[in-house]
N, C-alpha and C positions, 0 to 999 in steps of 0.2 A: 230526254229520251229514257224510257224505262229499260233497265238492264234485265236481260232474260236469265232466269235462274234455271239450272238443270238439276232435277231431282233424281236420285238413284231409286229405282223401283224396288231394289232388293232390301235396302236398309233405311230409306227415306232421308238420307243426308242430302243437303243441297250444296250446289257449287255455282259460283259466279262465272266460271269459265268451263266450256265443254271439254277442253283438254285436261283440266284437273279432274273432272268427273271420269273421263276415260282412263286416266292413270289409276284413280281410286278403284274403278270397277275391275281393271285387269289385275291389280295387286291384291285387293281384298276378296273379291268374289270369284275371280278365275284362278287366283293364286299363282300367277305367272311370275317367273323371275324377271327382274328389270330388263335384262338383255333381250327378252322375247316380247316385250310390250309392242303389239302391232301399231299403236298410235305413235310410237317413237321410231320403229324400224320401217314402217310402211310396207309390209309385205303385200304382194298382190292378193294372196289368198291364205286362209288358214286351212290346213289339210288334216283330215282325220287319220290318226295313227292306226285305227282298227281296220277301216275299209278303203282309205285313200280318197274319200269324197272331198272335193274342194269346196270350202265354204267362203262366203264373201267377207266374213268378219270373225273375230274371236267369239263374239256373242252367238253368232249363227253356229259356229262349231260347238259351243257349249250346249246349245239346244239340240244339235244333231247327235252329240255323244249320248244323249239320253235314250236314243234308239237302242244303242248297244247295252247301256246299263239297265234299261227298263225303268229308270227314275221317272216318276210322275208327280212333280212337286206341287202342282196347282190343283186344288180340290174345290169342287163346286160346293157352295154352302147349302144348296137345296137338295142335293142327291149325292150318292156315293161316287159319281164319275170324277176321274182325275185326268190331268193333261200334262204333256211335256212342256208346252209353252203357254204363257199367260193369254196370248191372243186367242188361242183355241178355247180357253175357258170363257173368255168374254163373249165369244160367239155362242158357245153352248148355253150360257146364262139366258140368252134370248128365248130359249125354249120355255123357261120358267116365267119370264116377264111378259112374253107375247110380243116383244118388240120385233118389228120388221122394217129396218131402216133402208133396205136396198130396194129401190123402186124400179118397176119396168117402165121404159119410155114409150111403149106401145099401148099399154093398157093400165088399168088401176091396180093391178096386183103388186104386192110387196113381199119381200123375202127376208129371211134371217141372215143369209150370207150370199156373197157374190156368186159362188158356184151354182146355187139354186137358180139365180137369175140367168146365168149363162145357159143353163139347160132349158129354162123356160123360153128365152128369147128365140130359140130355134123353132118354137111353135109359130112365131110370127114371120121369121125369115125363111123358113123351109130348109135351113142348113142341115145337112146330114153328113157329118164328118167321119162316120165309121163305116167304111165299105167292107163287104164280105169278100174275102180273097178268093172264094170259090165260085161265086156267081155274079159278083159285081153289084148286088143290091146294097144300097146305103141306108144307114140308120142314124137317127138323131141322138140316140143314147147307146153307149158301149154295151150295156147289159142287154139291150134288145138285140144287138148284133150277136152277142154270145148265145142268147136263147135261140135265135135263128139258126146258128151253126149247129147247136145241139139237136134241134128238132128236124131241120131240113137235111143237113149234110151228115150228121152222125146217126140219125134215126132214133134218138133217145126220146122218151116220152116228155111231154110238156111239163115243166117244173123240175126236171132233173137238174140238180145243181152241181157244184164242184168245179174246180179249175179245168180248163181245156188244155190239152197238150199244145206246146208251141207251134207244132206243125199246122194247127187249125187257124192260126192268125196270119201266117205267111202265105206263100204260094200254095195252091192246091197240090196234094201229093200226086206224083206221076203214076199213071196206071200201067 
């Protein structure tokens, strides 16, 4: 039986045991003191000291912390775009390669990422998960619901952008 080797994506070191890789990652890349290694202490969650967000792992916390620091360590080799997490960079690269690996099961269309497929499938299913709190009309896309609220309920001209006050998403204001 072939032994599975674990490779560190940060420094390319390889490990024969996942636990060794985990200890390496926490010590070298997260710079955690040994007493706080999640793989040893098995905490339920890693919690952000800045905002209190509960993350599922130390790696998820490290990625989350980049929101607060503004760090964007992953740069596209084709354009100036940068990303907090490598997975987002990999999806972005599909813009340059033309790759569309996410396929619709209803028609021949294909997409760069799952979110595009989820929005597209609503064309086939008729799902409209975004109801207007003011009149009950439902929309397949959140931005079309927002445009509806701006034009119908706020009387703004079509194309008027900007965030809507929270009151427009909840129950209609009492008159």
